[in-house]
C-alpha positions in Angstrom: -18.7 -39.9 -1.8 -17.9 -36.2 -2.2 -18.1 -34.8 -5.7 -14.9 -34.0 -7.6 -14.5 -31.1 -10.0 -16.7 -31.4 -13.0 -19.1 -33.9 -11.3 -22.5 -32.8 -10.1 -23.4 -33.3 -6.4 -26.4 -35.6 -6.4 -26.6 -36.0 -2.6 -28.8 -33.2 -1.1 -27.1 -33.9 2.3 -23.8 -33.0 0.8 -24.3 -29.8 -1.2 -21.4 -28.1 -2.9 -19.7 -25.4 -0.9 -20.8 -22.0 -1.9 -18.0 -19.7 -2.9 -17.9 -16.0 -2.2 -20.6 -13.4 -1.8 -21.2 -12.4 -5.4 -23.6 -9.6 -4.8 -23.1 -6.6 -7.2 -22.3 -3.1 -6.1 -20.4 -1.7 -3.2 -20.1 -3.9 -0.2 -21.4 -3.0 3.2 -21.3 -4.5 6.6 -25.0 -5.3 6.4 -24.7 -7.3 3.2 -21.7 -9.3 4.6 -19.2 -7.6 2.3 -17.7 -5.1 4.7 -15.5 -2.7 2.8 -11.9 -2.0 3.6 -10.6 1.5 3.1 -6.9 2.2 2.6 -4.2 4.7 2.1 -0.7 4.2 0.8 2.0 6.8 1.0 3.9 6.8 -2.3 7.0 8.3 -0.7 6.8 6.8 2.8 5.5 3.4 1.8 3.1 3.6 4.9 -0.1 1.7 4.5 -3.3 2.0 6.6 -6.2 -0.4 6.1 -9.5 -0.4 8.0 -12.6 -2.4 7.7 -15.6 0.0 7.8 -19.4 -0.3 7.8 -19.9 1.9 4.7 -17.8 3.8 2.2 -19.7 7.0 2.3 -18.4 10.5 2.2 -18.1 10.9 5.9 -16.2 7.6 6.4 -13.7 8.3 3.6 -13.1 11.9 4.7 -12.4 10.7 8.2 -10.0 8.0 7.0 -8.1 10.3 4.7 -7.9 13.2 7.2 -6.7 10.9 10.0 -4.1 8.9 8.1 -2.6 11.6 5.8 -0.7 14.7 6.4 -2.4 18.0 5.6 0.1 18.7 2.8 -0.5 15.4 1.1 -1.7 15.2 -2.5 -4.5 12.5 -2.8 -4.9 10.6 -6.0 -8.3 8.9 -6.5 -10.8 7.9 -9.1 -13.8 10.1 -9.6 -16.1 8.4 -7.1 -18.2 11.2 -5.6 -17.5 10.3 -1.9 -14.0 11.7 -2.5 -15.2 15.1 -3.7 -14.9 16.9 -0.3 -11.6 15.7 1.1 -9.6 18.6 2.4 -6.3 17.8 0.7 -4.8 18.7 -2.7 -6.6 16.2 -4.9 -6.3 14.9 -8.4 -8.5 12.3 -10.0 -8.4 9.8 -13.0 -11.7 9.0 -14.7 -11.9 5.3 -15.2 -15.3 5.7 -16.9 -13.5 7.5 -19.7 -10.8 4.8 -19.8 -8.3 7.1 -18.1 -5.9 5.2 -15.9 -3.0 7.6 -15.5 -2.3 11.2 -16.5 0.7 13.6 -16.6 -0.5 16.9 -15.2 2.7 18.8 -15.0 4.3 18.0 -18.4 7.3 16.1 -17.2 6.4 12.9 -19.0 5.7 11.1 -15.7 2.1 10.1 -15.2 1.8 11.0 -11.6 -2.0 11.0 -11.4 -3.0 7.4 -11.0 -4.5 4.9 -8.5 -2.1 2.1 -9.4 -0.3 2.2 -6.1 -3.4 1.4 -4.0 -4.8 -0.9 -6.6 -1.6 -3.0 -6.5 -1.8 -3.0 -2.8 -5.3 -4.4 -2.9 -4.0 -7.3 -5.1 -1.4 -8.0 -2.4 -4.0 -8.0 0.4 -6.4 -10.2 -1.6 -3.6 -12.7 -2.3 -2.5 -12.7 1.3 -6.1 -13.3 2.5 -7.0 -16.0 -0.1 -5.8 -19.0 2.0 -7.9 -17.8 4.9 -11.1 -17.6 2.7 -11.6 -14.0 3.9 -11.8 -12.5 7.4 -14.8 -12.6 9.7 -16.4 -9.2 9.8 -16.9 -9.2 13.6 -13.2 -9.3 14.1 -13.3 -5.6 13.2 -13.4 -4.3 16.8 -11.1 -5.3 19.6 -11.4 -3.8 23.1 -14.0 -1.3 21.7 -11.4 0.1 19.3 -11.5 -0.3 15.5 -8.6 -2.4 14.3 -6.2 -0.8 11.9 -3.7 -2.7 9.9 -0.4 -0.9 9.5 2.6 -1.9 7.4 5.1 -0.6 5.0 5.4 -1.4 1.3 8.9 -1.7 0.0 9.4 -0.4 -3.5 
């Protein structure tokens, strides 16, 4: 008989199903936690998501430069991989418990990462019934798959 919640599995031939890859730190393709990078246009609502092998400087720069216009202002946290993107760039420092900031004095906290963080919540909730996505579905016909959709405000 299969165990129910709260009961130990005593049958070694029927171990409990392991849940999630709980390794600490940034995910990589190699540790079976392939990262997904994303951009969200605050005005356009355009979203671009890509599964990548690493979230290093080169990968993030390529993503931002490919999926944003040159006149775009990028809002990020202070992770060092974002330091060299060639866009107007403002950051919030989560390490100092800064989540949003008003830079121009108009009482609107325009510097924040809440838009993309909220989008990740939507993606996670959408994928939850599927128990994730197999990492090798990343490439189709030799091209990297990109998810495109629009967020309605």
